[in-house]
N, C-alpha and C positions, 0 to 999 in steps of 0.2 A: 910265133907271133900271136896266133889265136889263143893259145893256152895262157899267154901273158895277159891278153885282154880279158879273158875269162877270170883269172886271178884277181885282177883289178876290181872287176864287177863283184866278185864274191867278198873282197875286203870292204868295199864300200857299203854293200848291203849288210855286212855284220856290224858296221859302225853307225848306220843310219837310224836304227831304233833308239839308240841312246841320245843321238843328236836331236831326233824329232821329238821325242818325249821331253827332253830338257827345254827345247824351244817352246813347246806347247805349255809346259808349267810356268815358264817365265811370263806368259801372257796374263797370268793372275785370275783366270777364269776357272773355277773348280770344275765344271762339266767337261772342260777340255782335257782334264786329267783322267777321265773315264774312257776315253776313245781308245779303241783297239786298232793297232796298225798291223798290216801284213805287208812285207817288202819282197820283191823279187826282181832282180835286174834293174833296179832304180825305179820301178813302178810301185807306188805306195797305194795300197787299199785302205781306207779308213772307214770305220764303221762305228756306230754307237748312237746315243741319243743326246741332244742338247735342246735347251728350252726355247731357243729363237733362231731364226734364220740368220740374224746377224753373227751369232757365235758360230754357226756352220760356216759361214764365209770366212771368218777369222781363221778357223781351224784349217781350211783347205788352202788359204793364202799362205798361212805360216808354213805349212808342209812344202808347198810349192817352191817356197824361197830357200829351202835348205839345199846346199851342194850335194849333188849326187841324185837328186830326185829328178826323174825324166818324166813321170807323168803321175797324176793323182787320180785315183778312182774313188769318187765320193759316194759312200754308201751311208753317210749320216743322216739320221731321221730327226726332224724337228718335233719335238713333243712338249707342248706347252704345259702339260700337266706335271712336268718335273719341278 
């Protein structure tokens, strides 16, 4: 039983990067395309730079909405000089 659950988590983690990057690209904001995602057991760490707090919020909320994401670790920096 435990190995089945582990296999399901590994499959979900394998598919999440494509789902997440596709969803971020659909938002139409170029800075969201440059974000770097790390995923382990449904926990998504997102890092990079965006020019506004609003875009940071959009990125985190988009990631949070994707099926299979259990937690988002927000490491996005707002850099108004971009």
